[in-house]
C-alpha positions in Angstrom: 0.0 0.0 0.0 1.4 3.4 -1.0 2.1 5.6 1.9 -0.1 8.6 2.3 1.7 11.8 1.8 1.3 14.2 4.7 -0.7 17.2 3.6 1.6 20.3 3.6 0.6 23.1 5.8 0.2 26.5 4.2 3.0 27.9 6.5 5.4 25.2 5.2 5.1 26.6 1.6 6.8 29.9 2.6 4.7 31.9 0.2 5.5 35.5 -0.2 3.6 38.3 -1.9 4.8 38.9 -5.5 4.9 42.4 -6.9 3.5 41.3 -10.2 0.2 40.6 -8.5 -0.3 44.4 -8.0 -0.8 45.0 -11.7 -2.4 41.6 -12.4 -5.0 41.5 -9.7 -4.9 45.0 -8.0 -3.7 43.6 -4.6 -1.0 44.8 -2.4 0.6 43.4 0.7 -0.7 44.8 4.0 0.2 43.6 7.5 1.0 40.1 6.2 -2.1 39.8 4.1 -3.2 40.6 0.6 -5.4 43.7 0.4 -7.7 44.3 -2.6 -7.3 48.0 -3.7 -10.7 48.1 -5.2 -13.0 46.7 -2.5 -10.6 46.5 0.5 -11.1 42.8 1.0 -8.3 41.1 2.9 -7.1 37.6 1.8 -5.0 35.7 4.3 -3.0 33.4 2.0 -0.5 34.7 -0.7 -1.8 32.4 -3.4 -2.2 33.6 -7.0 -5.2 31.4 -7.5 -7.1 33.0 -4.6 -6.3 36.5 -5.8 -7.2 35.7 -9.4 -10.5 34.1 -8.3 -11.4 37.2 -6.3 -10.4 39.6 -9.1 -12.2 37.7 -11.9 -15.3 37.1 -9.9 -15.8 40.7 -8.5 -13.7 43.0 -10.7 -13.5 41.4 -14.2 -14.6 44.7 -15.9 -11.2 46.2 -14.9 -9.4 44.2 -17.6 -11.8 45.6 -20.2 -11.8 49.2 -19.0 -8.1 49.2 -18.2 -6.3 46.6 -20.3 -3.0 45.2 -19.0 0.1 47.1 -20.1 -1.7 50.4 -20.6 -0.8 53.6 -18.9 -4.4 54.1 -17.8 -4.1 50.9 -15.8 -0.9 52.0 -14.2 -2.4 55.4 -13.3 -5.4 53.7 -11.7 -3.2 51.4 -9.7 -1.0 54.2 -8.6 -4.0 56.3 -7.5 -5.5 53.4 -5.5 -2.2 52.7 -3.8 -1.8 56.4 -2.9 -5.3 56.4 -1.4 -4.5 53.4 0.8 -1.2 55.1 1.9 -3.0 58.4 2.6 -5.7 56.6 4.6 -3.0 54.9 6.7 -1.2 58.2 7.3 -4.4 59.9 8.1 -5.3 57.4 10.9 -1.8 57.9 12.3 -2.5 61.6 12.6 -5.8 61.0 14.4 -4.6 58.6 17.1 -1.6 58.2 19.3 0.5 55.1 19.3 -1.2 52.3 21.3 -4.7 53.7 21.3 -6.0 50.8 19.3 -9.6 51.0 20.5 -9.8 54.6 19.4 -8.1 53.7 16.1 -10.6 50.9 15.5 -13.6 53.3 16.1 -12.1 55.7 13.5 -11.8 52.9 11.0 -15.4 51.8 11.5 -16.5 55.4 11.1 -14.4 55.6 7.9 -16.2 52.6 6.5 -19.6 53.9 7.5 -18.9 57.1 5.7 -17.6 55.3 2.6 -20.7 53.2 2.4 -22.9 56.3 2.9 -24.6 54.5 5.8 -26.5 56.4 8.7 -24.4 57.4 11.7 -26.3 55.1 14.0 -25.0 52.1 12.1 -22.1 52.1 14.6 -24.1 50.7 17.5 -25.5 48.0 15.2 -22.0 47.0 14.1 -20.8 47.0 17.7 -23.4 44.5 18.6 -22.5 42.4 15.6 -18.8 42.4 16.7 -19.8 41.3 20.2 -22.0 38.4 18.9 -19.2 37.2 16.6 -16.6 37.2 19.4 -19.0 35.4 21.7 -19.4 32.7 19.1 -15.9 32.4 17.7 -13.8 33.2 20.8 -16.0 33.0 23.9 -12.9 32.7 26.2 -11.1 35.8 24.8 -11.8 38.2 27.6 -9.3 40.8 26.3 -11.0 41.0 23.0 -14.5 41.2 24.6 -13.3 44.1 26.7 -12.0 45.9 23.7 -15.3 45.5 21.8 -17.1 46.7 24.9 -14.9 49.8 25.1 -15.4 50.6 21.4 -17.1 54.0 21.2 -19.6 53.8 18.3 -22.6 55.9 19.3 -24.2 58.1 16.7 -22.6 61.2 18.1 -19.1 59.5 18.2 -19.4 58.3 14.6 -20.5 61.8 13.5 -17.5 63.3 15.3 -15.0 60.7 14.0 -16.2 61.4 10.4 -15.8 65.1 10.9 -12.2 64.6 12.3 -11.3 62.5 9.3 -12.8 65.1 6.9 -10.7 67.8 8.5 -7.5 65.9 7.9 -8.5 65.1 4.3 -9.4 68.8 3.7 -6.1 70.0 5.3 -4.1 67.6 3.1 -6.0 68.8 0.0 -5.3 72.4 0.8 -1.6 71.6 1.2 -1.5 69.8 -2.1 -3.2 72.7 -3.9 -0.7 75.2 -2.4 2.2 73.0 -3.5 1.0 72.1 -7.0 2.3 73.6 -10.2 -1.2 74.3 -11.7 -4.8 73.4 -11.2 -8.2 73.6 -13.0 -11.7 73.4 -11.7 -14.8 71.6 -12.9 -18.2 73.1 -11.7 -21.8 72.0 -12.0 -25.0 72.8 -10.2 -27.9 70.6 -9.3 -30.7 70.4 -6.8 -31.0 68.0 -3.8 -34.0 66.1 -2.5 -35.3 69.4 -0.9 -34.9 71.2 -4.3 -32.1 73.3 -2.9 -29.4 74.2 -5.5 -26.0 72.7 -4.7 -22.7 73.7 -6.5 -20.1 71.0 -6.8 -16.5 72.2 -7.3 -13.8 69.7 -8.1 -10.0 70.5 -8.5 -7.6 68.7 -10.7 -4.0 69.5 -9.9 -0.5 68.6 -11.2 2.8 68.8 -9.4 6.1 69.7 -10.8 6.9 66.0 -11.2 3.7 65.3 -13.1 1.7 63.7 -10.3 -2.0 64.3 -11.0 -4.8 64.4 -8.4 -8.5 65.0 -8.7 -10.4 65.9 -5.5 -13.7 67.3 -4.4 -12.8 70.8 -3.4 -16.2 71.7 -1.9 -20.0 71.4 -2.4 -21.7 74.7 -1.7 -25.4 75.2 -0.9 -26.5 78.2 -3.0 -29.3 80.6 -2.3 -32.5 80.4 -4.2 -30.9 82.2 -7.2 -28.1 80.6 -9.2 -26.9 83.5 -11.3 -23.4 83.7 -12.6 -22.5 86.2 -9.9 -23.7 83.9 -7.2 -21.6 81.0 -8.6 -18.5 83.2 -8.9 -18.9 84.5 -5.3 -19.2 80.9 -4.1 -16.2 79.7 -6.1 -14.0 82.6 -5.0 -14.9 82.0 -1.4 -13.9 78.4 -1.7 -10.6 79.4 -3.3 -9.8 81.8 -0.5 -10.7 79.3 2.2 -8.2 76.9 0.7 -5.7 79.7 0.3 -5.4 78.9 -3.4 -3.2 81.0 -5.8 -5.4 82.3 -8.6 -2.3 82.5 -10.8 -2.1 78.7 -10.9 -5.6 78.4 -12.5 -5.4 77.0 -16.0 -9.1 76.2 -16.9 -12.7 76.4 -15.7 -14.8 73.5 -17.1 -18.6 73.8 -16.9 -21.8 72.6 -18.5 -23.6 74.7 -21.1 -25.9 76.7 -18.8 -26.0 80.4 -19.5 -25.2 81.1 -15.8 -21.9 79.2 -16.4 -20.7 80.1 -19.9 -22.3 83.5 -20.4 -19.8 86.0 -21.9 -21.1 88.9 -19.8 -23.1 87.7 -16.8 -22.1 84.1 -16.7 -19.3 82.7 -14.5 -16.8 82.5 -17.3 -17.5 86.0 -18.5 -17.3 87.5 -14.9 -14.0 85.7 -14.2 -12.5 86.9 -17.4 -13.5 90.4 -16.6 -11.9 90.1 -13.1 -8.2 91.2 -12.9 -7.7 88.7 -10.0 -8.0 85.8 -12.5 -5.3 85.0 -15.0 -6.0 84.2 -18.6 -7.5 80.7 -18.6 -9.2 78.2 -20.9 -12.9 77.5 -20.5 -14.6 74.7 -22.4 -17.1 71.9 -22.3 -16.6 68.3 -23.5 -18.1 69.3 -26.8 -15.3 71.9 -27.3 -12.4 69.4 -27.1 -12.2 69.0 -30.8 -11.2 72.7 -31.0 -8.2 71.8 -28.8 -7.0 68.9 -30.9 -3.6 70.4 -31.9 -2.8 71.0 -28.2 -4.1 67.5 -27.2 -1.9 66.0 -29.9 1.1 68.0 -28.5 0.4 66.5 -25.0 0.0 62.9 -26.3 2.6 62.9 -29.0 4.7 66.1 -29.2 6.9 64.6 -32.0 4.0 64.6 -34.4 2.4 67.9 -33.3 2.6 71.2 -35.2 5.6 73.2 -33.9 3.4 76.3 -33.7 0.5 74.7 -31.7 1.3 76.3 -28.4 -0.5 79.6 -27.9 -1.5 81.8 -25.1 -2.4 81.0 -22.3 -0.4 77.8 -22.5 2.8 79.8 -23.1 3.9 83.4 -22.7 6.5 83.3 -25.5 5.2 81.6 -28.6 8.4 82.1 -30.6 10.6 80.5 -27.9 8.1 77.6 -27.6 8.3 76.9 -31.3 12.1 76.7 -31.2 11.9 74.3 -28.2 9.4 72.1 -30.2 11.9 71.9 -33.1 14.7 71.0 -30.7 12.5 68.5 -28.9 11.8 66.6 -32.1 15.5 65.9 -32.5 15.9 64.5 -29.0 16.1 60.7 -29.6 16.5 59.9 -25.9 13.2 61.4 -25.0 11.5 60.0 -28.1 12.2 56.5 -26.8 10.4 57.2 -23.6 7.1 58.2 -25.2 6.1 54.5 -25.6 5.9 54.3 -21.8 3.1 56.8 -21.8 2.7 60.6 -22.1 2.8 61.2 -18.3 6.0 59.3 -17.9 7.4 61.1 -20.9 6.7 64.6 -19.6 8.0 63.7 -16.2 11.3 63.0 -17.9 11.4 66.2 -20.0 13.9 68.5 -18.3 12.5 71.9 -17.4 15.9 73.6 -17.7 16.2 72.6 -21.3 12.6 72.9 -22.4 11.0 75.4 -20.0 8.2 76.6 -22.3 6.9 73.2 -23.6 7.2 71.6 -20.1 5.1 74.4 -18.6 2.5 74.0 -21.4 2.4 70.2 -20.8 1.9 70.7 -17.1 -1.0 73.1 -17.7 -2.7 70.7 -20.1 -2.2 67.8 -17.6 -3.9 69.9 -14.9 -7.1 70.3 -17.0 -10.4 68.5 -16.7 -11.9 67.4 -20.0 -15.6 67.4 -18.8 -17.8 67.8 -15.7 -18.3 64.1 -15.4 -16.9 64.1 -11.8 -19.6 66.6 -10.8 -22.4 64.5 -12.5 -21.1 61.4 -10.7 -21.2 63.3 -7.4 -24.8 64.4 -7.9 -25.8 60.7 -8.4 -24.2 59.9 -5.1 -25.9 62.9 -3.5 -29.3 61.5 -4.3 -28.3 58.4 -2.3 -26.7 60.3 0.6 -29.5 62.9 1.0 -32.6 60.9 0.3 -36.1 61.2 1.6 -35.1 59.1 4.6 -32.1 61.4 5.4 -33.3 64.8 4.2 -32.4 66.5 7.5 -28.7 66.1 7.0 -26.9 69.4 7.3 -24.8 70.9 4.4 -21.7 70.1 6.5 -22.7 66.4 6.9 -23.4 66.1 3.2 -20.0 67.5 2.3 -18.2 65.2 4.7 -20.0 62.1 3.4 -19.5 63.0 -0.3 -15.8 63.6 0.2 -15.3 59.8 0.9 -14.9 57.8 -2.2 
């Protein structure tokens, strides 16, 4: 009779997390486990088959929307990893070392806000935790005491969410002050109580071509939504964040007269205000008019040498000379296949100051108000007929979590 082979324990296989799984399955290693960057699921075993099964079952559309090997996939992966890192840093700011129970309550509040659940869900979850421990580890008195000490009342969850929002907002303001350029996308819609809400998003780019898009603010407008009302609200948000108007590259809006009106619309009023620099304003439908500049951003070696105009550059003649010289740079040309963001990151500002500045400005621009429209869809879920008494501050805090 053949001897039965002893079944190998998982620990005996000495599995380690492989870096290639990040791009393949959108997982990273976190505290000895595999963390899904898309849904935050933790998988204990470092097995490719387990990660692949999770990815193909729950996130198969990623491979269609962001094919492997594309720059879009790398950007999405980088963005998700940055969010996880920022979340970890944020919790470190909110709690002192060793205050694990407090930290746990912040993490529960974070997940309640992300799921857009009511604040009183905290007490329900606490009871669930207690029942689970009683079933799985009835003799673990230390864990039971920790669950009992967990503060998850409605008021505590509300306070925790506000604390986290303050940290996120502070980090956002710091990023805006440090960025090279930024643009804003604005749109207006009404909530469940028919009150007009103005969504303002910021897209910023750093000197090393790191791009971020964040909700800057959502402002409850008065009964009237004239261009002057929208401008006043936007300017107040800029000042609150201590943003430099000189870094503004574009204002992207929908086609409403209060937005694009050349005299009394937001765009017209801003262009007539000396505090604002010369900027682009367009809607998604206008992108075709910017094709020469978009070609320059994506493939500068096949763009017209005279495609850079004000306000992208201040010296058009110098920019044209730099474009001619850039076309002869074989070292940079070989980098373009790695993606246009990677390419522009490698372009030296000292040698090509005009074209590099133009590229940074273009990278900072929104192409549409899609982010605003997506936010308003979430708003309908957050401030529904069952939660219509939420304050404007509460609404903003919940919408800031993605």
